[in-house]
C-alpha positions in Angstrom: 26.5 21.4 -47.4 23.5 21.1 -49.6 20.3 23.0 -49.3 18.4 20.1 -47.9 20.4 19.8 -44.7 18.5 20.8 -41.5 21.1 23.3 -40.1 19.4 23.4 -36.7 19.5 19.6 -36.4 23.1 19.6 -37.6 24.1 22.2 -35.1 22.4 20.3 -32.3 24.3 17.2 -33.3 27.6 19.1 -33.2 26.6 20.5 -29.8 26.0 17.0 -28.4 29.2 15.6 -29.9 31.3 18.5 -28.5 29.8 18.4 -25.0 33.0 16.5 -24.0 35.7 19.1 -23.2 38.4 16.8 -24.5 36.8 16.9 -28.0 36.7 20.7 -27.8 40.4 20.8 -26.8 41.3 18.6 -29.8 39.3 20.8 -32.1 40.8 24.0 -30.8 44.3 22.6 -31.2 43.5 21.7 -34.8 43.1 25.4 -35.6 46.1 26.4 -33.6 44.6 27.4 -30.3 46.6 26.0 -27.4 44.5 24.9 -24.5 45.6 24.1 -20.9 44.7 20.7 -19.5 41.9 22.4 -17.4 40.3 24.0 -20.5 41.6 27.6 -20.5 42.8 29.3 -23.7 43.4 32.6 -25.3 40.5 33.7 -27.5 42.4 36.8 -28.6 46.0 36.2 -29.9 47.3 39.4 -28.2 46.3 38.2 -24.7 49.1 37.5 -22.2 47.1 35.0 -20.1 44.2 32.7 -21.2 40.8 34.3 -20.6 38.4 31.8 -22.0 37.3 28.5 -20.5 35.6 25.4 -21.8 32.8 24.5 -19.4 31.9 21.0 -18.6 28.7 21.1 -20.7 30.7 22.1 -23.9 29.9 25.8 -23.6 32.5 28.5 -23.3 33.0 31.6 -21.1 35.2 34.5 -22.1 36.1 36.2 -18.9 37.8 39.0 -20.8 34.6 40.2 -22.6 32.0 38.5 -20.4 30.6 36.6 -23.4 29.2 33.2 -23.1 29.2 30.9 -26.1 26.7 28.1 -26.1 28.7 25.8 -28.3 31.9 25.5 -30.3 30.1 26.8 -33.4 29.4 30.1 -31.8 32.8 30.3 -30.3 34.6 29.7 -33.6 32.3 31.8 -35.7 31.1 34.6 -33.4 33.9 34.8 -30.9 37.2 33.7 -32.4 36.2 34.6 -36.0 38.1 31.5 -37.3 35.9 31.2 -40.4 34.3 33.6 -42.8 30.8 32.2 -42.6 28.6 30.0 -40.4 28.3 27.3 -43.1 32.1 27.2 -43.4 32.4 26.8 -39.6 29.9 24.0 -39.5 31.4 22.3 -42.6 34.9 22.3 -40.9 33.4 20.9 -37.7 31.5 18.2 -39.6 34.7 17.1 -41.3 36.8 17.1 -38.1 34.1 15.3 -36.1 33.4 12.7 -38.9 29.8 13.8 -39.3 28.0 13.4 -42.6 
């Protein structure tokens, strides 16, 4: 991502595109997170039962910690720690979502 990209606008675009839970399920599966058909998944690998849920608005709720993640960016970066940096997280999402 170059320095001239408006990160707030890009994040809002990602949030709009991922408001569909099916899109979030597909993205989570791409990084190896199995999700039930009703949107539950394990946010921590050592969990026995899924404790996180994709909400209808594309946000996430982690019942185990009580955390609420407003979008998949915050879930992947802050919650799941799937990427080392916020730009890496957004770059991966842009590629997966076909955003330029």
